[in-house]
C-alpha positions as CSV (number, residue, x, y, z in Angstrom):
1,P,-6.0,-18.4,-29.4
2,R,-5.2,-15.9,-26.7
3,T,-3.0,-13.9,-29.1
4,W,-5.4,-14.2,-31.8
5,F,-8.2,-13.0,-29.5
6,L,-6.2,-10.0,-28.1
7,F,-5.1,-8.8,-31.9
8,Q,-8.7,-9.2,-32.8
9,Q,-9.9,-7.2,-29.9
10,M,-7.5,-4.4,-30.5
11,G,-8.8,-3.9,-34.0
12,H,-6.7,-6.1,-36.3
13,A,-8.9,-7.3,-39.2
14,S,-9.8,-10.8,-38.7
15,D,-8.9,-11.8,-42.3
16,S,-5.4,-10.7,-41.6
17,L,-5.1,-13.1,-38.5
18,S,-4.5,-16.9,-38.6
19,L,-4.1,-19.6,-36.3
20,M,-1.7,-22.6,-36.8
21,Q,-3.5,-26.1,-36.3
22,G,-0.4,-27.9,-34.6
23,S,3.2,-27.1,-33.6
24,L,5.7,-25.2,-35.5
25,E,7.8,-28.3,-35.6
26,E,4.9,-30.2,-37.6
27,W,4.7,-27.0,-39.9
28,T,8.5,-27.2,-40.8
29,A,8.4,-30.9,-41.0
30,K,5.8,-30.7,-43.9
31,G,7.7,-28.1,-45.7
32,G,6.2,-24.9,-44.3
33,E,8.4,-21.9,-44.6
34,V,9.6,-19.8,-41.7
35,E,11.8,-16.8,-41.5
36,T,15.1,-17.0,-39.9
37,R,16.6,-13.7,-40.6
38,P,17.1,-11.7,-37.5
39,V,14.2,-9.0,-36.9
40,V,15.4,-5.5,-36.6
41,V,13.2,-3.3,-34.3
42,P,13.8,0.5,-34.4
43,R,14.4,2.3,-31.2
44,A,12.0,5.2,-30.5
45,D,14.8,7.7,-31.2
46,Q,14.9,6.2,-34.8
47,M,11.3,6.8,-35.3
48,D,9.5,9.8,-36.8
49,L,6.7,10.1,-34.3
50,N,5.0,13.1,-36.3
51,T,4.1,10.5,-39.0
52,P,0.5,9.6,-38.8
53,A,-0.1,6.1,-37.5
54,N,-1.6,3.6,-39.7
55,Y,-3.0,1.4,-37.0
56,R,-5.2,2.7,-34.3
57,A,-5.8,0.4,-31.4
58,R,-9.5,0.3,-29.9
59,D,-10.9,-0.8,-26.5
60,A,-11.8,-4.4,-26.6
61,P,-15.3,-4.9,-27.3
62,N,-15.6,-8.5,-26.1
63,I,-14.4,-8.1,-22.7
64,I,-16.5,-8.2,-19.4
65,D,-15.3,-7.2,-16.2
66,M,-16.3,-8.5,-12.5
67,D,-19.1,-6.0,-12.1
68,G,-20.6,-7.1,-15.4
69,M,-20.1,-10.9,-14.4
70,L,-21.8,-10.2,-11.1
71,E,-24.8,-8.5,-12.7
72,A,-25.0,-11.6,-15.0
73,V,-24.8,-14.2,-12.5
74,R,-27.5,-12.6,-10.4
75,G,-29.5,-11.9,-13.4
76,G,-29.6,-15.5,-14.6
77,E,-30.3,-14.5,-18.3
78,D,-27.0,-15.0,-19.9
79,V,-25.1,-18.4,-20.7
80,I,-21.9,-18.7,-18.9
81,L,-19.4,-21.3,-20.0
82,D,-16.3,-22.3,-18.1
83,A,-13.5,-23.8,-19.9
84,R,-11.7,-25.2,-16.9
85,G,-11.0,-28.9,-16.5
86,T,-11.4,-30.9,-13.3
87,T,-11.0,-27.8,-11.1
88,F,-14.6,-26.8,-12.1
89,Q,-15.6,-29.4,-9.5
90,D,-13.7,-27.3,-6.7
91,G,-15.9,-24.3,-7.3
92,H,-17.5,-22.2,-10.0
93,M,-20.0,-19.4,-10.8
94,D,-23.5,-20.2,-10.1
95,G,-25.2,-21.3,-13.5
96,A,-21.9,-21.9,-15.2
97,V,-21.8,-24.8,-17.8
98,N,-18.5,-26.8,-17.8
99,V,-17.0,-26.9,-21.5
100,P,-13.5,-28.2,-20.8
101,Y,-10.7,-27.0,-22.9
102,R,-9.9,-30.5,-23.7
103,S,-13.4,-31.2,-25.2
104,I,-12.7,-28.8,-28.1
105,V,-9.3,-29.9,-29.1
106,T,-8.2,-33.4,-30.6
107,K,-7.5,-36.1,-28.3
108,D,-4.2,-36.8,-29.9
109,D,-3.0,-33.2,-30.4
110,L,-4.0,-30.5,-27.9
111,L,-2.7,-27.9,-30.4
112,K,-5.6,-28.7,-32.9
113,F,-9.1,-28.0,-32.7
114,R,-11.8,-30.4,-33.4
115,S,-14.0,-30.2,-36.6
116,R,-16.7,-27.7,-36.8
117,E,-19.2,-30.5,-36.8
118,E,-17.5,-32.1,-33.6
119,L,-17.4,-28.7,-31.9
120,S,-21.2,-28.0,-32.6
121,I,-21.8,-31.4,-30.9
122,V,-19.7,-30.3,-27.9
123,F,-21.9,-27.4,-27.3
124,E,-25.2,-29.1,-28.2
125,E,-24.6,-31.7,-25.7
126,R,-24.1,-28.9,-22.9
127,G,-27.4,-27.2,-24.1
128,V,-25.7,-24.2,-25.8
129,D,-27.2,-23.0,-28.8
130,V,-24.3,-21.3,-30.5
131,M,-26.4,-19.5,-33.2
132,S,-29.0,-17.6,-30.6
133,D,-28.4,-13.9,-29.9
134,Q,-28.3,-14.6,-26.2
135,R,-25.1,-13.3,-24.5
136,I,-22.5,-16.2,-23.7
137,L,-20.0,-15.4,-21.1
138,L,-16.7,-17.0,-21.1
139,T,-14.6,-17.8,-18.0
140,C,-11.8,-20.2,-17.3
141,G,-8.9,-20.3,-14.6
142,S,-6.7,-17.3,-15.8
143,G,-8.1,-15.8,-19.0
144,V,-6.3,-17.9,-21.5
145,S,-8.0,-21.0,-22.3
146,V,-11.3,-19.0,-22.4
147,C,-10.0,-17.6,-25.9
148,H,-10.3,-21.3,-27.1
149,L,-14.1,-21.3,-26.3
150,F,-14.3,-17.8,-28.0
151,L,-12.7,-19.2,-31.2
152,A,-14.7,-22.5,-31.2
153,L,-17.8,-20.6,-31.0
154,A,-16.7,-18.6,-34.0
155,E,-15.8,-21.9,-35.7
156,C,-19.3,-23.3,-35.2
157,G,-20.5,-20.1,-37.0
158,R,-21.5,-18.0,-34.1
159,D,-21.3,-14.2,-34.6
160,N,-19.5,-13.2,-31.4
161,E,-20.7,-9.9,-31.0
162,N,-22.8,-11.1,-28.0
163,T,-19.9,-13.3,-26.5
164,L,-17.9,-11.8,-23.8
165,V,-14.8,-13.0,-22.3
166,Y,-14.3,-12.5,-18.4
167,D,-10.6,-11.7,-18.3
168,G,-10.3,-11.9,-14.6
169,S,-11.9,-15.4,-14.6
170,W,-11.8,-17.9,-11.6
171,T,-8.5,-16.3,-10.4
172,E,-10.3,-13.1,-9.7
173,W,-13.8,-14.5,-9.1
174,G,-12.7,-17.1,-6.6
175,A,-10.4,-15.1,-4.6
176,D,-13.3,-12.5,-3.8
177,S,-15.3,-13.4,-0.7
178,D,-18.3,-11.4,-2.1
179,T,-18.8,-13.3,-5.3
180,P,-21.3,-15.9,-5.3
181,K,-19.9,-19.4,-5.8
182,V,-20.8,-23.0,-6.2
183,L,-18.6,-24.8,-3.9
184,P,-18.4,-28.6,-3.0
185,E,-19.8,-29.6,0.2
């Protein structure tokens, strides 16, 4: 999901991005096709840099930085979801709701998401209205598993226009002595 998120954020059309449910080994075992030919990547001196580009990257619209998170935590109006597992108890942002990564994937295969119905229940049990217009801010340990929450919200039907990923996540937040934290006593 991290790569899917990055491509989407940089402007790739959502209908041209896909995610595999499961592993590559499972895909090939079920007869899925894979390319095995070597990929030839042109060198810069082989490219015509005067040709107009067909693709234009953009700034990522669903990213929030530490200053934005500080404002949100202090304001208390946004929903903050943290995808970490047991390390959430070691410290987290004030007001954050724990939605562990493992709660949105199947128990027998961590490479497969739960069904839309099951995902909706996971969020509902934590008091999260996925269909609201309220901003939902996502964090985790290092900015990777947070993308699973972004995708899970989309799978539940949320228009993720008001869903923002805090890329610095707990690695940045926890290391800064000036950020408000809830720590164990």
